N, C-alpha and C positions, 0 to 999 in steps of 0.2 A: 504494500500500500504506500510505503514511503516513496518508492520510485514513481508511482502514479502521481502523487502529490507534487513531486519535483517536476514531472512532465507538465502538469497543469500550470505550474508557475511560469513556464516558458511560453504559454499561449498568449498572444496579444491581448491587451486589457479589454478590448471591445467584445471578446468572446467569453461569456460567463464560464468559469472553470467547471461549475456543476453540470453544464451541458456537454462537456467533453467526455467521450468514453475513455475508460482506462484501458490502455493497451498492455497486455500481459503475454510475453515479455515485450518491452518496448523495442521498436526497431533500433538497429545499431547506431544510426546517426543521432537519434534522440538520446539513447543511452550515453553516447559519448558527449553530447551537449550538456547533460546533467552532471557529468563527472568533472568537467572543468568549470571553475568559477568564472573564467573569462574566456570568451570565444571571439575570434576575429573573422569578419566576412570581408573578403577581398577579391579582386579580379586577377586570377592567375594568368589570363590572356594578355594582361597589360605588363610589358617588360619592366617598367619602373616599379609598379606595384609588386610584381612577383619577386624582384630582386630584394626589395625592402622587407617584405613579409617572409621570404625564405630565410633571410638573415635572422629575423626575430624568431621564427620557428626553430631554426637550428640552435639558437641560443637557449630558447625555452626547453628544447629537448635535452640539451647537454646539462642544463641546470635542474631538470626534473620539475619544471614549473607547470602548474595546472592551467595551461593556456591551450585552447584548441584553435585550429585554423581551418576555415571553410572557404573553398573556392566557390564564388557565386555562380559559376557555370556548372557546378556539379552537386549542388545542395538544394534542398527544398526551401525556397525563399519564403514560403508561407510561415515556417516556424520562426523566421526573423521578422515577419510583419512588414516586408518591403517587396516592391516589385523589382523585376530585373533591371529596369531603367534606374530606379532609385538606388539600387545596390551598386550599379556601375558608376554612379556619379560621385561617390565618396566612400571613404572607409567607414565601416560599421563595426562596433564592438558591443557585445553584451557582457555585462559584468554584474554579478549577483542579481540577475533577472532584469536589469535595466538596459535597454538598447540605447546606444549613443551613436552619433556620427560626427564626422569632421574632427576638429581639434579636440573636443571633449572625448572622443573615442581614442585618439592618440594618447591623450593624457591618462586615461583609464588603463590603456595597454601598458604604457611606460611605467606606471606605478606598480604594476605586477612584476616588473623585471628589475631586480636589484641594480643591474648595470645602468639602467636608464631612469632610475628614480630621480636623479639630479635634474635630468632634462624635463621630467614631468613637473617638478617643483618650479623650475624657471618659467616654463611655458604657461603654467597655471597662475603666475603672478599677474595682478591687475596691470593693464596696459599692454604687457607682452601677450597675454591671452587674446585680447581684442585685436592686436596687430597680427598675430599668427592666424586668427580666424579670418580676418580680412584677406590676407595673402592666400590662405588655403581656399576659402570660399569663392574668391573672385579671380584668382589667377591659376593656382596649381590644379585644383580639382577640375575646373572647366577645361584646361589644356589637356589633362589626362583623359577626360571624358570625350573630348573631340577626337583625340587619337583613337580611343576605343571605337567610336562611330566609324572612323575611316577604316579601321581594321575589319569591322563587321561588313562594310560595303565591299571591301576587297575579298571578303570570304575567308578571313583568317586572321 
């Protein structure tokens, strides 16, 4: 029953948990999602995203950190509560049941990795957080998203 309650906590808020059936046993992707306090949703087809997240995943694996990594092209986005287009536009992180995107997602991820805790503290500072959000939201994320759309049009 504990696994069922953990699964229900992952369902987007607009779906009443009492209306969700309990899966016994849960599918592997949901079981894995409940085992990590933090999960990252990223675009593996994006070379920049893949390089950065692969670095984080390798580090998390070496350190035994409870962080999971989901490629938006190979996961059920319904459990994230986002569409494919929303997922491709920015980094998403779920931490302790809360879904975040953009700079708040990076901060949540970095806080879970001892090597990057200093970066999370700096970027979370007032002023720096707003500047980082502006740069990410209005420059970096749109550039990466446009590259994603070009790759899709080319068929790869």
